[in-house]
Each structure stands twice: as C-alpha cells, then as structure tokens.
DSSP file (Angstrom, degrees, kcal/mol; ACC not computed):
  #  RESIDUE AA STRUCTURE BP1 BP2  ACC     N-H-->O    O-->H-N    N-H-->O    O-->H-N    TCO  KAPPA ALPHA  PHI   PSI    X-CA   Y-CA   Z-CA
    1    1 A M    >         0   0    0      0, 0.0     3,-2.1     0, 0.0     2,-0.0   0.000 360.0 360.0 360.0  -1.1 -131.9  -29.1 -167.6
    2    2 A A  T 3   +     0   0    0      1,-0.3     3,-0.1    25,-0.0     0, 0.0  -0.333 360.0  16.8 -59.0 133.1 -132.0  -29.8 -171.3
    3    3 A G  T 3  S+     0   0    0      1,-0.3    -1,-0.3    22,-0.1     2,-0.3   0.271 102.9 109.3  87.7 -11.6 -132.8  -26.6 -173.3
    4    4 A E  S <  S-     0   0    0     -3,-2.1    -1,-0.3     1,-0.1    19,-0.1  -0.678  79.3 -96.0 -95.7 154.2 -131.9  -24.3 -170.4
    5    5 A G        -     0   0    0     -2,-0.3     2,-0.3    19,-0.1    19,-0.2  -0.371  41.1-156.6 -63.7 143.3 -128.8  -22.1 -170.3
    6    6 A R  E     -A   23   0A   0     17,-2.5    17,-2.0     2,-0.1     2,-1.5  -0.840  27.5-102.2-119.5 159.6 -125.8  -23.6 -168.5
    7    7 A S  E    S+A   22   0A   0     -2,-0.3     2,-0.3    15,-0.2    15,-0.2  -0.642  84.0  89.9 -83.6  89.2 -122.9  -21.9 -166.8
    8    8 A M        -     0   0    0     13,-1.7    -2,-0.1    -2,-1.5     0, 0.0  -0.965  54.4-156.4-166.8 164.6 -120.2  -22.5 -169.4
    9    9 A R  S    S+     0   0    0     -2,-0.3    13,-0.1     5,-0.1     3,-0.1   0.188  73.7  90.2-132.2  15.2 -118.7  -20.9 -172.5
   10   10 A S  S    S+     0   0    0      1,-0.1     2,-0.3    13,-0.1    13,-0.0   0.543  92.7  16.6 -94.7  -5.6 -117.3  -23.9 -174.2
   11   11 A G  S    S+     0   0    0      2,-0.0    -1,-0.1    14,-0.0    -3,-0.1  -0.993  98.4  21.9-159.8 160.9 -120.2  -24.9 -176.4
   12   12 A G  S    S-     0   0    0     -2,-0.3    23,-0.0    11,-0.1    27,-0.0  -0.324 104.9 -29.2  79.2-164.4 -123.5  -23.7 -177.7
   13   13 A F  E     -B   24   0A   0     11,-2.5    11,-2.2    -2,-0.1     2,-0.1  -0.815  67.6-147.2 -89.9 114.3 -124.5  -20.1 -178.2
   14   14 A P  E     -B   23   0A   0      0, 0.0     9,-0.3     0, 0.0     2,-0.1  -0.491  26.1 -98.3 -78.2 151.9 -122.7  -18.0 -175.6
   15   15 A C        -     0   0    0      7,-2.6     5,-0.1     5,-0.2     4,-0.1  -0.462  30.3-136.9 -61.6 140.2 -124.3  -14.8 -174.1
   16   16 A R  S    S+     0   0    0     26,-0.1     2,-0.5    -2,-0.1    -1,-0.1   0.509  74.4  98.5 -84.0  -3.8 -122.9  -11.9 -176.0
   17   17 A L  S >  S-     0   0    0      1,-0.1     3,-1.8    35,-0.0    -2,-0.1  -0.724  81.6-114.5 -89.7 131.6 -122.4   -9.8 -172.9
   18   18 A A  T 3  S+     0   0    0     -2,-0.5     3,-0.1     1,-0.2    -2,-0.1  -0.352 100.4  25.5 -60.9 135.6 -118.9   -9.7 -171.4
   19   19 A G  T 3  S+     0   0    0      1,-0.3     2,-0.6    -4,-0.1    -1,-0.2   0.249  92.3 112.2  93.7 -11.9 -118.7  -11.3 -168.0
   20   20 A C    <   -     0   0    0     -3,-1.8    -1,-0.3    -5,-0.1    -5,-0.2  -0.852  45.5-170.3 -96.2 123.5 -121.7  -13.5 -168.5
   21   21 A D        +     0   0    0     -2,-0.6   -13,-1.7    -3,-0.1     2,-0.2   0.296  43.1 123.0 -95.4   9.3 -120.8  -17.2 -168.7
   22   22 A R  E     +A    7   0A   0    -15,-0.2    -7,-2.6   -13,-0.1     2,-0.3  -0.475  34.1 177.4 -75.2 141.9 -124.2  -18.6 -169.8
   23   23 A A  E     -AB   6  14A   0    -17,-2.0   -17,-2.5    -9,-0.3   -11,-0.1  -0.977  23.0-139.5-140.9 153.6 -124.4  -20.6 -173.0
   24   24 A F  E     - B   0  13A   0    -11,-2.2   -11,-2.5    -2,-0.3   -19,-0.1  -0.933  23.4-139.6-122.1 106.7 -127.3  -22.3 -174.7
   25   25 A P        -     0   0    0      0, 0.0     2,-0.9     0, 0.0     3,-0.1  -0.272  12.5-125.1 -72.0 149.0 -126.5  -25.7 -176.2
   26   26 A V        -     0   0    0      1,-0.2     3,-0.2    12,-0.1     9,-0.1  -0.846  26.0-161.6 -87.1 106.7 -127.8  -27.0 -179.5
   27   27 A V  S    S+     0   0    0     -2,-0.9     2,-0.6     7,-0.3    -1,-0.2   0.898  78.5  34.8 -63.7 -45.8 -129.3  -30.2 -178.2
   28   28 A D    >   -     0   0    0      3,-0.2     3,-1.9     1,-0.1    -1,-0.2  -0.928  70.0-162.2-113.5 106.8 -129.5  -32.0 -181.6
   29   29 A Q  T 3  S+     0   0    0     -2,-0.6    -1,-0.1     1,-0.3    -2,-0.1   0.606  90.1  53.7 -64.5 -12.5 -126.5  -31.1 -183.8
   30   30 A T  T 3  S+     0   0    0     -3,-0.0     2,-0.5     1,-0.0    -1,-0.3   0.353  93.4  87.9-102.2   5.1 -128.3  -32.3 -186.9
   31   31 A S    <>  -     0   0    0     -3,-1.9     4,-1.8     1,-0.1    -3,-0.2  -0.910  54.4-163.8-115.7 122.8 -131.5  -30.2 -186.4
   32   32 A M  H  > S+     0   0    0     -2,-0.5     4,-2.7     1,-0.2     5,-0.2   0.837  97.6  57.6 -66.3 -32.3 -132.1  -26.7 -187.6
   33   33 A D  H  > S+     0   0    0      2,-0.2     4,-2.4     1,-0.2    -1,-0.2   0.904 106.2  48.8 -63.6 -39.7 -135.0  -26.4 -185.2
   34   34 A S  H  > S+     0   0    0      2,-0.2     4,-2.2    -6,-0.2    -7,-0.3   0.893 111.0  50.4 -65.4 -40.1 -132.6  -27.2 -182.3
   35   35 A L  H  X S+     0   0    0     -4,-1.8     4,-2.1     1,-0.2    -2,-0.2   0.928 112.2  46.8 -62.7 -45.8 -130.2  -24.6 -183.6
   36   36 A R  H  X S+     0   0    0     -4,-2.7     4,-2.5     1,-0.2    -2,-0.2   0.886 110.3  53.7 -64.1 -38.9 -133.0  -22.0 -183.8
   37   37 A A  H  X S+     0   0    0     -4,-2.4     4,-2.4     2,-0.2    -2,-0.2   0.914 108.8  48.0 -62.1 -44.4 -134.2  -23.0 -180.3
   38   38 A A  H  X S+     0   0    0     -4,-2.2     4,-2.1     1,-0.2    -1,-0.2   0.910 112.7  49.0 -63.5 -42.3 -130.8  -22.4 -178.8
   39   39 A S  H  X S+     0   0    0     -4,-2.1     4,-2.3     1,-0.2    -2,-0.2   0.905 111.7  49.0 -63.9 -41.1 -130.4  -19.1 -180.5
   40   40 A S  H  X S+     0   0    0     -4,-2.5     4,-2.6     2,-0.2    -2,-0.2   0.874 109.3  52.4 -65.9 -38.0 -133.9  -18.0 -179.3
   41   41 A Q  H  X S+     0   0    0     -4,-2.4     4,-2.3     2,-0.2    -1,-0.2   0.895 109.6  49.4 -65.4 -39.5 -133.1  -19.1 -175.7
   42   42 A R  H  X S+     0   0    0     -4,-2.1     4,-2.8     2,-0.2    -2,-0.2   0.942 111.7  48.3 -63.1 -46.3 -129.9  -17.0 -175.8
   43   43 A T  H  X S+     0   0    0     -4,-2.3     4,-2.1     1,-0.2    -2,-0.2   0.924 111.4  49.8 -61.1 -43.8 -131.8  -14.0 -177.2
   44   44 A A  H  X S+     0   0    0     -4,-2.6     4,-2.8     1,-0.2     5,-0.2   0.903 112.0  49.0 -60.8 -42.2 -134.5  -14.4 -174.5
   45   45 A H  H  X>S+     0   0    0     -4,-2.3     4,-3.1     2,-0.2     5,-0.6   0.932 109.9  50.9 -62.3 -47.2 -131.8  -14.6 -171.8
   46   46 A E  H  X5S+     0   0    0     -4,-2.8     6,-2.4     1,-0.2     4,-1.1   0.878 115.7  41.9 -60.3 -38.9 -130.0  -11.5 -173.0
   47   47 A I  H  X5S+     0   0    0     -4,-2.1     4,-1.1     4,-0.3    -2,-0.2   0.943 120.7  40.8 -72.7 -49.2 -133.3   -9.5 -173.0
   48   48 A A  H  <5S+     0   0    0     -4,-2.8    -2,-0.2    -5,-0.2    -3,-0.2   0.908 126.7  30.3 -68.8 -44.2 -134.6  -10.8 -169.7
   49   49 A D  H  <5S+     0   0    0     -4,-3.1    -3,-0.2    -5,-0.2    -1,-0.2   0.763 137.4  18.4 -90.8 -26.7 -131.4  -10.8 -167.7
   50   50 A H  H  <<S-     0   0    0     -4,-1.1    -3,-0.2    -5,-0.6    -2,-0.2   0.527  88.5-124.6-122.7 -10.4 -129.4   -7.9 -169.3
   51   51 A G     <  +     0   0    0     -4,-1.1     2,-0.5    -5,-0.4    -4,-0.3   0.801  61.2 151.2  65.9  26.9 -132.0   -5.8 -171.1
   52   52 A Y        -     0   0    0     -6,-2.4     2,-0.5    -7,-0.1    -1,-0.2  -0.807  30.7-171.8 -99.4 128.7 -129.8   -6.3 -174.2
   53   53 A H        -     0   0    0     -2,-0.5     2,-0.2    -3,-0.1   -10,-0.0  -0.965  23.3-134.1-118.6 112.2 -131.2   -6.4 -177.7
   54   54 A H        -     0   0    0     -2,-0.5     2,-0.5   -11,-0.1    -7,-0.0  -0.444  18.3-163.4 -68.8 134.0 -128.7   -7.4 -180.3
   55   55 A V        -     0   0    0     -2,-0.2     2,-0.2     0, 0.0    -1,-0.0  -0.982  21.0-123.8-120.0 121.9 -128.6   -5.2 -183.4
   56   56 A R        -     0   0    0     -2,-0.5     2,-0.1     1,-0.1    -2,-0.0  -0.433  29.7-118.9 -65.0 131.7 -126.9   -6.6 -186.5
   57   57 A M    >   -     0   0    0     -2,-0.2     3,-1.4     1,-0.1    -1,-0.1  -0.438  16.6-123.2 -72.2 145.9 -124.2   -4.3 -187.7
   58   58 A E  T 3  S+     0   0    0      1,-0.3    -1,-0.1    -2,-0.1    -2,-0.1   0.860 111.2  51.4 -58.9 -37.5 -124.7   -2.8 -191.2
   59   59 A E  T 3  S+     0   0    0      2,-0.1     2,-0.4     0, 0.0    -1,-0.3   0.579  83.7 108.3 -80.6  -7.5 -121.4   -4.2 -192.4
   60   60 A E    <   -     0   0    0     -3,-1.4    -4,-0.0     1,-0.0     0, 0.0  -0.549  57.8-156.3 -69.7 126.5 -122.1   -7.7 -191.1
   61   61 A R        -     0   0    0     -2,-0.4    -2,-0.1     1,-0.0    -4,-0.0  -0.841  22.9-106.9-101.3 142.4 -122.8  -10.0 -194.1
   62   62 A P        -     0   0    0      0, 0.0     2,-0.7     0, 0.0    -1,-0.0  -0.363  36.0-108.3 -65.0 146.4 -124.8  -13.1 -193.7
   63   63 A Y        +     0   0    0      1,-0.0     0, 0.0    -2,-0.0     0, 0.0  -0.670  41.6 173.6 -78.4 115.9 -122.9  -16.4 -193.8
   64   64 A L    >   -     0   0    0     -2,-0.7     3,-1.5     1,-0.1    -1,-0.0  -0.852  10.6-172.0-124.6  92.8 -123.7  -18.1 -197.0
   65   65 A P  T 3  S+     0   0    0      0, 0.0    -1,-0.1     0, 0.0    -2,-0.0   0.732  83.5  42.9 -63.4 -23.8 -121.5  -21.2 -197.3
   66   66 A H  T 3  S+     0   0    0      2,-0.1     2,-0.5     0, 0.0    -2,-0.0   0.371  83.9 113.1-104.8   6.0 -122.4  -22.0 -200.9
   67   67 A Q    <   -     0   0    0     -3,-1.5     2,-0.4     1,-0.0    -3,-0.1  -0.652  60.6-141.0 -79.2 127.8 -122.4  -18.6 -202.3
   68   68 A R        -     0   0    0     -2,-0.5     2,-0.6     1,-0.0    -2,-0.1  -0.703   7.9-132.1 -89.3 138.6 -119.6  -18.2 -204.8
   69   69 A I        -     0   0    0     -2,-0.4     2,-0.6     2,-0.0    -1,-0.0  -0.803  19.3-142.5 -89.7 123.5 -117.6  -15.0 -205.0
   70   70 A K        -     0   0    0     -2,-0.6    -2,-0.0     3,-0.0    -1,-0.0  -0.779   8.7-150.1 -90.1 121.1 -117.3  -13.8 -208.5
   71   71 A I        -     0   0    0     -2,-0.6     2,-0.0     1,-0.1    -2,-0.0  -0.782  25.4-113.9 -90.1 125.7 -114.0  -12.2 -209.2
   72   72 A P        -     0   0    0      0, 0.0    -1,-0.1     0, 0.0     3,-0.0  -0.334  28.8-122.8 -62.0 136.1 -114.2   -9.5 -211.9
   73   73 A K        -     0   0    0      1,-0.1     2,-0.1    -2,-0.0     3,-0.0  -0.594  28.2-110.8 -78.3 138.2 -112.4  -10.5 -215.1
   74   74 A P        -     0   0    0      0, 0.0     2,-0.4     0, 0.0    -1,-0.1  -0.417  33.8-110.8 -67.3 143.7 -109.7   -8.0 -216.2
   75   75 A E        -     0   0    0     -2,-0.1     0, 0.0    -3,-0.0     0, 0.0  -0.623  30.5-142.3 -77.1 128.7 -110.5   -6.1 -219.3
   76   76 A L        -     0   0    0     -2,-0.4     2,-0.1     1,-0.1    -1,-0.0  -0.711  21.3-109.5 -90.1 140.2 -108.3   -7.2 -222.2
   77   77 A P              0   0    0      0, 0.0    -1,-0.1     0, 0.0     0, 0.0  -0.401 360.0 360.0 -67.7 146.5 -107.1   -4.5 -224.6
   78   78 A R              0   0    0     -2,-0.1    -2,-0.0     0, 0.0     0, 0.0   0.426 360.0 360.0 -96.6 360.0 -108.8   -4.8 -228.1
C-alpha cells in the first residue's frame, strides 16, 4: 500500500475536499522526490475522484523559509 492514499487525515497531504478522509503520506521524510510524489498523488486523486483542480489564490504567497523580510527604514529629518 506504500504510495497509495490511505483513509486518514493525521499525516501526509490530505485531500482538500471537505468530507474526504484520504491522505497521501510522504514515504521518505528526507526526500524532496518523495514529497513531490505524495503531492502529485493527492492532485491525481482530487482530479480523478472529485473532478477538482486546485487553483492557487492570487494572494497566496509561496513559502520561502530563508527569505528575509526587509523592514523599511524610517526617513530621518535632515
């Protein structure tokens, strides 16, 4: 059953549709390929079983853990 969706919501990538309990585990927690595979399996399930195509919202910003937020410096009077 490795790599297939399981009936749970406690780990992995959960189906985004309310009422669906399927989740797709990341088999190797240290592998980006495993992470991508679980995400792809979820997407394939959502399309095949629900006809759902996820559309990223315009206001969603990508998660960039190492990006620093630059705070504007206040202008000092001269």
